[in-house]
N, C-alpha and C positions, 0 to 999 in steps of 0.2 A: 504494500500500500504506500502510495506516495505521501511523503510527510507534509506536503503543502496543501492537500485537498481540504476544502471547506464544504461541509454538508449542512445545508440549511433545512431545518425541520420545523415547519409551521403547522398550525391546526388549533382547534378549540380545545378547551379543557375536557378531559375524558376521552379524547380520541386515541390515546395510547402513545402520544409523542414522547413523553418523558421516559417511560420504560423502554420504548423502542430506541430512543436516542442513546441512552446509557448502554444498552446491550450492543448496539451497532458500534459505538465507540470502543467498547471493551473488545469486541471480536476483531476489530480492524486495527487495534493498537493506536487509537486516536484519543485526543483530549475531548472533554465534554463540558459544555457550558449551558446552564439553565438560566436563561434571562428572566424568566418569570420569577424565579427565586430572588433575583436582584430587585425587581419591582416590589415584591412582598417585603423584602428586608427594609427598603426605604419606607414602605407603608408602616411597618412596625415602628420605625424611628419617628415618623410623623405623628403617629398615635401617641408615642411616649412623650413627645414634645407638647402635646395638648393643642396642636394646631386646629384651627377651624377648617373642617373638611369641606365646607361649602365655599371656601375662599381660596381660589387657585394661587393667589399671591402668598397667602400664609403657608400653603402646602409647599410651594417652591422654596420659600425661605427656610422652612424646617428641614427640607430635603437637601439643602445646598451643601451642608458640611459633614454629615455622618460618612464615615469611611466604610464602604462596602467592599468586601473581598470574597472572591469565589474560588474555591479549590476545583481543579479541573480533572481530577482522577475519577473516571466513570464508575469505579467500584466504591469510592468513598468521597463523593462530592461534599464540599463544605460551603457554608455561607456564614459570614460574620459581619457585624456592624461595630465599628470601633473596637475590634478585637474580641467581641463577645459572640459566642455561638448562638445563632438565632434559628437554627434549622427546625426546631420544634415550634418555636413561637410563630414562624411565618405560616404555619399550616393551621393555625387556630381560626375559628369562625370569624372572630373580630377582624383579623387581617383580611380574610377572604371577602368579607362584606365591604371593605373599603379600598381594596387594591385597584379596582377599575377607576375610581375617582382620582386616586393619586397618579396612576399611570396615564391619565388623560391630560395631565399638566405638561405643556411643552418643555418647560425648563427641566422637569424630571426626566423626560424622555431624552432630551439632549445630553444631560449629564451621564445617563446610563449608556446612551449610544456611544459616546466617546470611550467609556470604560470597556464596553463590549468589543469595540473595534481594536482597542489596545490588546485585549486578551486574545482575540482571534489572531492578531499579528500576521505571521507568515503562513498560518494555516495549520493543518494537521489536527482538525477539530470538528466535532459535531455540535452544532448550535441549535437550541430549540427555543421557540417562542411563538409570537403571533405576528411579527413583522420582520422576520429574519431575511427571507428571500426577497422581500420588497424594499426594505430600508437598511437593515443592519449590514447585510452581505449580499447585495444585489448581483454581484459577479461570482457568487458561489458556483463551483463546478457542478454540484448536485443540489437540486431544490426539490423538496417534497412537501406535499400538503396532505396531512392525514385528517380524515373525517370519520365519523361513526354516527349511527342512528342515535338521536337524543336519548331514547330509552336505554340503549347500551351504555352511552356515556354516563348517564345518571347512575346506573347499576355499578359501573366501575368506580366512580368517584365516591359513592356511598360506601363501597367495600374498603376503599383506601382510607377514608376518614373515620370509619367506624360509626357512621351515622345510621339512623334507623328509618328516616323518612325519605324514600326514594323520590316521591313526587316533589317534595320540597327541594331536594337536590337538583332535580331536573329543571324546576322553575328558576332556581338560582343560576344554573348554567346558561339557560336561555337569556336571562337578564344580563349576565355579563357579556354574552355574545353580542347582544344588541348595543350595549355601551361601547364595547371595544371596536365593533365594526362601524359605529357611527361617530367616533371621535374625530375631531378635525385634524389632529396631528397623528401621522402614522397609523391610520386605521388598520384593523386586522382584516387582511384580504388574502385570497389565494394568489401567490406571486406569479408573475408572468413566467412561463417556461417551466413551471413546477409540475412534477408528476403527482397526480391525485391518487390517493389510495384510501378506499373505504375499508376500515379495519373491522367493521362489525362482524363479518362471518369468520374471522381468522383468530387463531391463537397468537399469543405474543411471539412464540418461536417462528410461526409462519410469516408474520409481518417482518420480523427481523431478517429472516432468510431472503425475503423479497428485496428489502432495502440494501442488504449487504451485496446481493447480486447486482443491483442497480449501481451502487457506488463502484464496485469492481469493474463493471463494464464501462462506466463513465471515465475511469482513471486509467484504463488499459492503453488508451491512445490520447493524443493531444488535440485531435481535429474536432471541429464542430460536428462533423458527420458522426464521429464516434459518440459524442454526447447526445446527439439527436437519436441515434440508434438505441442508446440506453433508455432514453425517455420513452421511445415508442415501443420498446420491447420488454418492458417490465412485466414479469410473469404474474399470473393469478389475479388479474383484475385491476392492476394499476393502469391509469389512463392519463393521457396528456392533458395539460392545462386546458380548461374550458370544456372538457368532456364530462358527462355525467359521472358522478362518483358513487 
């Protein structure tokens, strides 16, 4: 595997992009970056600062100075704010409820965009989020957009969080989708040229196998034709951007 490849993995919550990204990075010997964890980390910092979450200026001010650091080992990813481990804190319902509001503030997005591009550096990384292929790494050699049926997404996220109310989880996922896709700055979209993969009918291993094969095909050659062939030839249901997923 080429050490400079950048794999951009986009998609909504519950589509399987986190588990897939980590597994793909581990299998291919690449680094891994969870940009969503960074937005959650800043959200926790904004909450701790007591900022008015209805005031974008107050959010921007509270998010301007906390130091966010992301470990990129796919087997042991870490996230800290000012040196404090916040891996558990960022998955709380409080942070989940407010992360879209914080992430919609342009100054927050710009600050983390600069950090994300610094971490990506010369490549050799799988990066997951909601605007990776469209904004953070538009020139990534491999772009994927993972989707799943809302019911499946809700079941997965409920299992991950240990929640009991699947319907409430589904409603929250759809709420966040609406906010993230409708924000003025870097809205969550399917990137141009991305491979669409509906993960609903597949196991994690099956999805990982498809993505690994796609990355290997895309990096076997350097020509555009090679990348186009990888995009068009993804096995088991992956389709080119703009096709039904």
